[in-house]
VOBA-1610 file (N, C-alpha, C; in pm, whole numbers, padded with zeros to 5 digits, always signed):
BEGIN
Met+08102+05705+06672Met+08218+05634+06698Met+08251+05647+06866Ser+08308+05537+06898Ser+08343+05536+07040Ser+08483+05613+07050Leu+08524+05615+07180Leu+08625+05719+07206Leu+08761+05664+07128Ala+08791+05543+07118Ala+08899+05490+07030Ala+08883+05537+06917Ser+08795+05508+06855Ser+08782+05538+06707Ser+08776+05700+06683Arg+08727+05765+06773Arg+08732+05928+06763Arg+08883+05964+06775Glu+08941+05915+06856Glu+09096+05952+06892Glu+09182+05896+06750Ala+09144+05788+06699Ala+09218+05744+06590Ala+09191+05845+06466Leu+09057+05889+06460Leu+09016+05976+06346Leu+09091+06102+06381Ala+09088+06155+06478Ala+09157+06302+06520Ala+09297+06293+06474Ser+09376+06185+06491Ser+09505+06158+06471Ser+09514+06169+06311Ala+09419+06107+06233Ala+09418+06102+06087Ala+09412+06232+06026Arg+09316+06305+06094Arg+09295+06442+06042Arg+09430+06530+06050Glu+09485+06510+06170Glu+09605+06569+06188Glu+09709+06550+06074Arg+09717+06422+06040Arg+09812+06384+05943Arg+09756+06435+05820Leu+09644+06426+05781Leu+09600+06496+05647Leu+09632+06638+05644Asp+09609+06723+05756Asp+09637+06856+05765Asp+09783+06872+05734Ala+09875+06779+05801Ala+10031+06799+05770Ala+10042+06777+05619Leu+09984+06684+05554Leu+09997+06686+05421Leu+09949+06788+05337Ala+09854+06859+05377Ala+09784+06971+05315Ala+09886+07093+05321Asp+09965+07093+05428Asp+10059+07203+05437Asp+10165+07191+05309Asn+10188+07081+05246Asn+10285+07049+05147Asn+10203+07084+05017Thr+10224+07190+04957Thr+10147+07227+04822Thr+10198+07147+04710Ala+10304+07063+04727Ala+10345+06981+04611Ala+10233+06837+04613Val+10159+06817+04723Val+10073+06717+04729Val+09948+06748+04641Asp+09910+06664+04554Asp+09783+06701+04466Asp+09664+06646+04555Ala+09592+06743+04613Ala+09482+06718+04673Ala+09372+06648+04624Ala+09338+06684+04503Ala+09220+06611+04439Ala+09271+06471+04406Lys+09407+06452+04349Lys+09429+06301+04331Lys+09422+06232+04459Leu+09471+06291+04583Leu+09480+06209+04702Leu+09325+06191+04741Ala+09238+06275+04723Ala+09082+06251+04733Ala+09046+06125+04661Asp+09073+06125+04548Asp+09031+06023+04440Asp+09081+05875+04487Glu+09203+05885+04545Glu+09276+05756+04589Glu+09207+05721+04715Leu+09186+05817+04811Leu+09127+05767+04939Leu+08991+05731+04903Ala+08920+05779+04812Ala+08782+05728+04785Ala+08778+05587+04723Ala+08886+05561+04639Ala+08911+05423+04589Ala+08935+05335+04708Val+09008+05365+04800Val+09044+05283+04917Val+08913+05257+05005Thr+08843+05371+05018Thr+08721+05334+05080Thr+08622+05229+05005Ala+08615+05243+04880Ala+08527+05147+04812Ala+08587+05006+04829Leu+08708+04996+04827Leu+08774+04861+04845Leu+08739+04790+04970Leu+08765+04879+05077Leu+08740+04833+05205Leu+08573+04810+05249Asp+08506+04896+05181Asp+08360+04878+05187Asp+08314+04736+05150Arg+08371+04708+05028Arg+08337+04568+04969Arg+08410+04454+05044Glu+08527+04471+05078Glu+08600+04361+05140Glu+08602+04353+05289Val+08493+04303+05349Val+08466+04309+05481Val+08575+04228+05566Ser+08613+04114+05521Ser+08733+04038+05589Ser+08843+04106+05578Leu+08885+04194+05488Leu+09010+04266+05477Leu+09011+04393+05566Arg+08917+04458+05570Arg+08895+04572+05676Arg+08904+04521+05819Arg+08836+04390+05844Arg+08852+04341+05968Arg+09001+04287+06005Val+09073+04243+05924Val+09216+04206+05943Val+09292+04351+05978Leu+09268+04449+05893Leu+09327+04583+05927Leu+09306+04654+06061Thr+09197+04611+06110Thr+09152+04677+06245Thr+09168+04578+06347Asp+09202+04442+06340Asp+09237+04349+06436Asp+09323+04394+06545Pro+09272+04393+06661Pro+09354+04444+06786Pro+09461+04335+06825Ala+09441+04214+06788Ala+09528+04100+06812Ala+09659+04121+06718Gln+09656+04205+06617Gln+09768+04222+06540Gln+09837+04350+06569Thr+09986+04350+06553Thr+10059+04478+06591Thr+10021+04587+06479Gly+10031+04704+06525Gly+10021+04814+06440Gly+10105+04820+06306Glu+10238+04771+06338Glu+10325+04771+06221Glu+10281+04666+06143Ala+10244+04555+06169Ala+10210+04443+06088Ala+10082+04470+05997Lys+09979+04549+06035Lys+09870+04593+05987Lys+09919+04706+05878Ala+10016+04795+05936Ala+10051+04903+05829Ala+10127+04841+05707Glu+10224+04726+05733Glu+10285+04673+05624Glu+10185+04614+05530Leu+10079+04530+05587Leu+09978+04484+05493Leu+09923+04595+05412Ala+09883+04684+05469Ala+09820+04792+05375Ala+09898+04854+05275Arg+10040+04868+05292Arg+10129+04898+05213Arg+10160+04809+05105Arg+10148+04693+05128Arg+10163+04571+05024Arg+10033+04584+04931Leu+09921+04601+05011Leu+09794+04587+04924Leu+09795+04717+04823Leu+09836+04836+04881Leu+09808+04947+04822Leu+09931+04999+04726Gly+10032+04930+04751Gly+10150+04970+04672Gly+10120+04955+04510Gly+10163+05059+04438Gly+10156+05045+04300Gly+10006+05082+04270Gln+09912+05093+04339Gln+09775+05119+04318Gln+09737+05269+04339Val+09805+05329+04452Val+09791+05458+04486Val+09913+05530+04523Gly+09924+05674+04525Gly+10062+05728+04548Gly+10101+05718+04680Gly+10221+05741+04717Gly+10292+05708+04829Gly+10234+05798+04951Glu+10157+05920+04937Glu+10099+05997+05034Glu+09976+05924+05079Cys+09897+05880+04989Cys+09772+05796+05027Cys+09812+05674+05104Ala+09923+05602+05052Ala+09938+05468+05120Ala+09996+05490+05265Asp+10076+05610+05293Asp+10137+05630+05413Asp+10025+05673+05509Leu+09927+05743+05448Leu+09810+05796+05538Leu+09723+05664+05584Val+09689+05587+05489Val+09612+05468+05524Val+09683+05380+05628Ala+09828+05349+05594Ala+09920+05269+05681Ala+09929+05327+05819Gly+09917+05471+05835Gly+09925+05536+05969Gly+09784+05515+06030Met+09681+05501+05965Met+09553+05493+06016Met+09524+05343+06081Val+09579+05260+05993Val+09558+05113+06046Val+09643+05080+06164Arg+09742+05154+06192Arg+09827+05146+06303Arg+09748+05185+06436Ser+09649+05280+06418Ser+09572+05306+06535Ser+09465+05212+06563Arg+09395+05215+06685Arg+09299+05133+06736Arg+09159+05168+06710Trp+09086+05093+06643Trp+08955+05129+06591Trp+08849+05035+06662Ser+08749+05091+06709Ser+08644+05013+06791Ser+08565+04926+06694Arg+08542+04956+06587Arg+08464+04878+06471Arg+08536+04886+06339Ser+08549+04790+06266Ser+08621+04789+06134Ser+08559+04897+06050Arg+08428+04906+06071Arg+08353+05007+05965Arg+08398+05140+06015Asp+08441+05175+06129Asp+08471+05315+06154Asp+08595+05350+06077Leu+08689+05251+06049Leu+08800+05296+05958Leu+08760+05330+05831Val+08675+05276+05767Val+08623+05293+05642Val+08549+05426+05644Asp+08479+05468+05736Asp+08416+05589+05756Asp+08508+05703+05756Ala+08617+05670+05850Ala+08726+05777+05857Ala+08804+05795+05727Ile+08824+05686+05642Ile+08885+05718+05527Ile+08818+05801+05408Glu+08681+05763+05432Glu+08596+05832+05343Glu+08596+05987+05388Glu+08581+06012+05520Glu+08588+06161+05563Glu+08723+06219+05506Leu+08822+06158+05520Leu+08961+06224+05464Leu+08947+06252+05321Ala+08877+06154+05245Ala+08869+06191+05105Ala+08804+06314+05079Ser+08683+06331+05150Ser+08626+06459+05127Ser+08692+06574+05182Gly+08787+06550+05293Gly+08857+06658+05342Gly+08964+06701+05256Ala+09016+06597+05169Ala+09124+06639+05074Ala+09061+06722+04958Glu+08952+06664+04915Glu+08869+06773+04822Glu+08849+06917+04864Leu+08814+06927+05006Leu+08801+07068+05053Leu+08935+07134+05065Ile+09049+07060+05074Ile+09175+07123+05085Ile+09198+07183+04948Ala+09161+07110+04842Ala+09189+07146+04703Ala+09113+07291+04672Ala+08980+07295+04731Ala+08898+07411+04707Ala+08960+07527+04812Glu+09024+07477+04919Glu+09079+07582+04994Glu+09205+07651+04945Arg+09274+07566+04870Arg+09393+07624+04812Arg+09364+07707+04707Ala+09251+07704+04632Ala+09205+07777+04511Ala+09126+07890+04574Asp+09110+07906+04693Asp+09032+08014+04750Asp+08878+07994+04721Asp+08830+07877+04711Asp+08700+07846+04664Asp+08613+07782+04780Leu+08664+07777+04892Leu+08606+07689+04994Leu+08475+07757+05039Asp+08451+07866+05048Asp+08326+07947+05065Asp+08228+07914+04962Asp+08260+07920+04852Asp+08181+07884+04740Asp+08107+07729+04745Val+08211+07642+04772Val+08176+07513+04790Val+08076+07484+04899Glu+08105+07548+05022Glu+08010+07538+05132Glu+07860+07575+05083Asp+07883+07705+05021Asp+07744+07757+04969Asp+07672+07664+04867Glu+07751+07603+04779Glu+07701+07518+04679Glu+07636+07409+04739Leu+07703+07339+04832Leu+07639+07204+04899Leu+07521+07249+04971Phe+07524+07353+05027Phe+07389+07391+05108Phe+07266+07411+05001Arg+07294+07481+04889Arg+07207+07515+04795Arg+07150+07387+04725Phe+07249+07294+04696Phe+07215+07183+04609Phe+07120+07088+04704Gly+07144+07097+04825Gly+07065+07017+04926Gly+06926+07074+04922Arg+06910+07206+04918Arg+06798+07280+04933Arg+06706+07231+04800Ile+06775+07238+04687Ile+06712+07221+04560Ile+06661+07066+04538Ala+06754+06981+04595Ala+06719+06838+04580Ala+06610+06784+04664Thr+06599+06842+04782Thr+06503+06803+04885Thr+06364+06871+04851Ser+06369+06990+04774Ser+06233+07047+04735Ser+06186+06992+04601Asn+06248+06899+04545Asn+06215+06837+04415Asn+06226+06693+04431Pro+06090+06629+04455Pro+06078+06488+04488Pro+06138+06392+04364Glu+06101+06450+04238Glu+06149+06372+04132Glu+06297+06359+04116Leu+06374+06479+04140Leu+06523+06483+04130Leu+06578+06404+04246Arg+06514+06409+04377Arg+06560+06343+04481Arg+06554+06185+04466Ala+06429+06146+04409Ala+06417+06011+04385Ala+06511+05953+04276Ala+06555+06045+04176Ala+06651+05985+04070Ala+06790+05976+04142Leu+06825+06068+04246Leu+06963+06062+04295Leu+06978+05957+04399Thr+06855+05911+04465Thr+06873+05814+04557Thr+06825+05672+04517Asp+06771+05658+04399Asp+06732+05519+04361Asp+06840+05426+04380Lys+06812+05319+04468Lys+06902+05224+04506Lys+06933+05123+04395Val+06852+05120+04280Val+06875+05014+04175Val+06925+05095+04052Ala+06927+05230+04052Ala+06985+05304+03926Ala+07123+05277+03922Asp+07162+05286+03808Asp+07299+05274+03735Asp+07381+05383+03815Lys+07505+05355+03854Lys+07588+05440+03929Lys+07626+05554+03820Ala+07668+05495+03707Ala+07717+05588+03603Ala+07608+05676+03549Ala+07473+05629+03554Ala+07371+05728+03514Ala+07360+05835+03626Lys+07376+05803+03770Lys+07341+05896+03868Lys+07483+05999+03852Ala+07591+05958+03812Ala+07703+06044+03806Ala+07672+06138+03690Thr+07623+06090+03577Thr+07594+06178+03464Thr+07482+06259+03493Leu+07390+06242+03573Leu+07288+06337+03619Leu+07357+06446+03702Val+07441+06420+03786Val+07495+06519+03867Val+07587+06599+03790Arg+07654+06554+03683Arg+07733+06619+03596Arg+07633+06728+03508Glu+07530+06676+03475Glu+07435+06768+03397Glu+07366+06879+03477Leu+07368+06838+03608Leu+07305+06945+03699Leu+07404+07052+03740Leu+07535+06993+03762Leu+07628+07095+03825Leu+07738+07126+03737Gly+07764+07057+03635Gly+07889+07078+03540Gly+07879+07209+03477Gly+07990+07287+03490Gly+07976+07434+03454Gly+07911+07533+03548Arg+07832+07482+03625Arg+07740+07570+03717Arg+07792+07576+03860Ala+07880+07475+03880Ala+07930+07471+04042Ala+08086+07437+04033Asn+08152+07464+04144Asn+08286+07444+04153Asn+08310+07274+04132Pro+08415+07242+04061Pro+08432+07103+04034Pro+08439+07020+04163Val+08490+07088+04282Val+08502+07014+04403Val+08365+06981+04461Thr+08269+07057+04448Thr+08133+07045+04472Thr+08071+06915+04386Glu+08110+06944+04246Glu+08061+06838+04165Glu+08103+06683+04198Arg+08233+06681+04233Arg+08290+06562+04268Arg+08229+06511+04393Leu+08212+06590+04493Leu+08181+06550+04635Leu+08027+06497+04616Val+07940+06575+04551Val+07789+06520+04533Val+07796+06392+04445Ala+07886+06382+04353Ala+07874+06252+04258Ala+07918+06145+04363Arg+08020+06149+04435Arg+08056+06049+04530Arg+07962+06007+04617Leu+07880+06113+04678Leu+07769+06074+04765Leu+07653+06002+04709Val+07613+06042+04589Val+07490+05978+04522Val+07537+05846+04461Thr+07664+05827+04416Thr+07686+05697+04360Thr+07738+05592+04476Ala+07769+05648+04600Ala+07828+05555+04695Ala+07786+05624+04821Pro+07646+05607+04863Pro+07596+05669+04974Pro+07641+05604+05114Arg+07649+05470+05104Arg+07699+05389+05209Arg+07609+05397+05329Gly+07468+05390+05286Gly+07378+05398+05401Gly+07331+05522+05443Arg+07380+05628+05399Arg+07349+05768+05429Arg+07223+05826+05360Ser+07148+05903+05410Ser+07054+05955+05318Ser+07102+06083+05251Leu+07057+06140+05137Leu+07109+06239+05051Leu+07124+06360+05168Glu+07029+06379+05224Glu+07022+06513+05331Glu+07129+06488+05425Gly+07149+06372+05487Gly+07241+06343+05596Gly+07391+06359+05539Gly+07406+06289+05408Gly+07546+06309+05347Gly+07575+06464+05323Leu+07481+06530+05269Leu+07504+06677+05222Leu+07529+06758+05355Asn+07450+06722+05453Asn+07493+06797+05591Asn+07625+06766+05645Ala+07668+06644+05629Ala+07812+06611+05675Ala+07918+06690+05596Leu+07890+06699+05461Leu+07983+06759+05394Leu+07989+06898+05406Ser+07869+06968+05417Ser+07866+07104+05464Ser+07928+07121+05607Lys+07913+07048+05697Lys+07984+07061+05824Lys+08139+07058+05808Leu+08179+06979+05724Leu+08326+06954+05720Leu+08382+07084+05632Ala+08302+07140+05559Ala+08351+07245+05482Ala+08350+07364+05572Ala+08265+07382+05650Ala+08250+07485+05755Ala+08360+07476+05855Glu+08386+07349+05896Glu+08505+07325+05986Glu+08632+07366+05929Arg+08666+07333+05797Arg+08751+07366+05741Arg+08784+07519+05726Arg+08682+07585+05688Arg+08683+07718+05670Arg+08714+07807+05792Asp+08670+07751+05901Asp+08718+07823+06046Asp+08842+07784+06091Arg+08907+07697+06030Arg+09033+07644+06064Arg+09147+07760+06035Met+09219+07790+06141Met+09335+07887+06148Met+09481+07811+06137Val+09560+07862+06063Val+09706+07795+06086Val+09797+07909+06151Ala+09876+07852+06231Ala+09983+07918+06315Ala+10121+07857+06275Glu+10201+07947+06234Glu+10349+07903+06224Glu+10418+07931+06334Val+10486+07814+06389Val+10536+07842+06529Val+10687+07807+06507Val+10766+07887+06559Val+10914+07872+06546Val+10966+07865+06691Ser+11049+07754+06718Ser+11097+07744+06849Ser+11250+07713+06833Ala+11336+07717+06929Ala+11473+07665+06936Ala+11487+07512+06925Val+11382+07458+06998Val+11406+07312+07006Val+11269+07246+06987Pro+11251+07119+06954Pro+11101+07066+06920Pro+11025+07082+07058Leu+10898+07121+07029Leu+10803+07118+07142Leu+10760+06985+07179Ser+10733+06959+07296Ser+10681+06830+07340Ser+10534+06823+07318Asp+10461+06713+07324Asp+10320+06701+07297Asp+10244+06779+07390Gln+10286+06786+07520Gln+10200+06854+07598Gln+10210+07008+07579Gln+10340+07044+07529Gln+10381+07180+07500Gln+10275+07230+07379Lys+10271+07144+07276Lys+10194+07180+07160Lys+10044+07174+07200Gln+10000+07100+07281Gln+09860+07086+07328Gln+09819+07227+07409Arg+09918+07269+07497Arg+09896+07397+07561Arg+09900+07515+07478Leu+09991+07515+07385Leu+09989+07622+07293Leu+09879+07628+07207Gly+09836+07514+07152Gly+09707+07521+07066Gly+09585+07553+07140Asp+09575+07500+07273Asp+09453+07539+07355Asp+09447+07703+07367Ala+09569+07753+07399Ala+09589+07890+07438Ala+09546+07972+07300Leu+09608+07930+07191Leu+09560+08023+07081Leu+09410+07998+07037Ala+09360+07868+07039Ala+09227+07852+07028Ala+09138+07948+07113Lys+09175+07959+07237Lys+09105+08037+07320Lys+09108+08180+07281Leu+09230+08222+07238Leu+09258+08369+07219Leu+09176+08412+07090Tyr+09167+08307+06982Tyr+09097+08356+06853Tyr+08968+08284+06838Gly+08941+08220+06936Gly+08790+08169+06926Gly+08755+08057+06816Arg+08868+07989+06780Arg+08849+07883+06678Arg+08976+07803+06677Arg+08953+07677+06615Arg+09057+07575+06614Arg+09183+07622+06534Val+09283+07610+06590Val+09428+07645+06539Val+09507+07533+06506His+09549+07521+06384His+09651+07415+06351His+09803+07479+06351Leu+09867+07392+06414Leu+10018+07433+06427Leu+10106+07391+06337Asn+10179+07474+06257Asn+10293+07427+06176Asn+10419+07468+06235Leu+10493+07360+06286Leu+10608+07379+06350Leu+10740+07380+06292Asp+10838+07451+06327Asp+10964+07476+06268Asp+11064+07506+06386Ile+11183+07457+06355Ile+11298+07481+06455Ile+11403+07570+06400Asp+11443+07660+06480Asp+11539+07773+06442Asp+11613+07787+06579Pro+11751+07722+06583Pro+11839+07755+06709Pro+11859+07910+06732Glu+11852+07988+06629Glu+11886+08131+06661Glu+11779+08204+06746Val+11658+08153+06768Val+11552+08218+06841Val+11610+08204+06999Leu+11710+08101+07015Leu+11767+08092+07155Leu+11663+08017+07260Gly+11545+08048+07267Gly+11445+08001+07363Gly+11307+08077+07333Gly+11210+08020+07402Gly+11057+08065+07381Gly+11007+08013+07244Val+10927+08077+07184Val+10854+08062+07066Val+10803+08193+06986Gln+10808+08178+06861Gln+10751+08287+06779Gln+10632+08228+06704Val+10515+08296+06713Val+10389+08247+06655Val+10351+08364+06551Arg+10322+08302+06433Arg+10273+08382+06330Arg+10126+08343+06275Ile+10021+08416+06290Ile+09903+08377+06224Ile+09865+08502+06130Gly+09874+08449+06012Gly+09833+08565+05896Gly+09948+08681+05910Asp+09891+08796+05936Asp+10006+08908+05947Asp+10033+08951+06083Glu+09985+08865+06187Glu+10003+08890+06319Glu+10097+08795+06381Val+10215+08865+06450Val+10297+08785+06514Val+10313+08812+06656Ile+10318+08683+06729Ile+10327+08694+06869Ile+10474+08641+06912Asn+10569+08733+06949Asn+10708+08689+06971Asn+10746+08681+07116Gly+10770+08553+07162Gly+10821+08536+07295Gly+10958+08472+07294Thr+11046+08495+07193Thr+11178+08438+07192Thr+11285+08519+07264Ile+11374+08466+07333Ile+11477+08512+07391Ile+11555+08619+07315Ala+11581+08580+07189Ala+11649+08655+07092Ala+11576+08798+07071Asp+11455+08789+07051Asp+11371+08905+07015Asp+11371+08987+07155Arg+11375+08938+07271Arg+11380+09023+07404Arg+11525+09095+07417Leu+11613+09003+07385Leu+11757+09065+07391Leu+11764+09184+07294Ala+11728+09171+07161Ala+11727+09279+07060Ala+11645+09386+07111Asp+11540+09374+07172Asp+11450+09492+07215Asp+11515+09556+07338Ala+11581+09477+07429Ala+11657+09539+07531Ala+11760+09621+07471Ser+11860+09573+07373Ser+11944+09640+07300Ser+11920+09773+07250Arg+11799+09770+07179Arg+11742+09903+07112Arg+11720+09998+07238Arg+11654+09962+07339Arg+11626+10051+07444Arg+11752+10111+07504Met+11860+10022+07530Met+11974+10098+07581Met+12049+10184+07489Ala+12033+10151+07351Ala+12097+10224+07244Ala+12041+10361+07222Gly+11891+10357+07265Gly+11810+10486+07234Gly+11811+10577+07385
//
């Protein structure tokens, strides 16, 4: 992807992460709906060109997406796609690739919530090794003229009851809709997404007033440097902190609020 499409994808990933923080969102359902949108736009070349046409305003494209998807998918999916078509994409196909990646990402969120992400990552790797070492199996999974339902059934027979349901769904989507990817390339991409998701840290940030984009960027960069991995910021506002920010990552709290410093000073004076 070119710079414009990479930036659009990065924004879409952030919006998916924000949805993931809401446990009321059914991540597996969202994945199914995003996969359906991927299939639609993969078939309808003219539609995806309209949705990525730089001559159209972002709001006009978002409204079109909502009209097309309304009643077909849930509100979270429709909002996510509408936000994506507002962005600038260098190629119309980049939009489809990005939506497909978010579908896989939503599946991995479902695994993460169930504390199964490590298992899924391991299963994807092991399935790739098995498939590539078995020419007959690989041929059956990659046969371009084979019936999609037959391929899905084969995956279910291979993985059903033996692997995590998320792994089974990811592999089934890959072999039934490879979209020009090799089996090995698709599995490697899925394994990479799982690894990135596993290394993701979440920081709960409380401040007295909303942080600017520049402040959020600086804070995210500082935390990433401190912890050696990407950190997602969950932002909350609490006027009682008076100023500064409080950051919680797991059980660790980094407190830089004025209220906390005042309380600490009061304790020292009282002691």
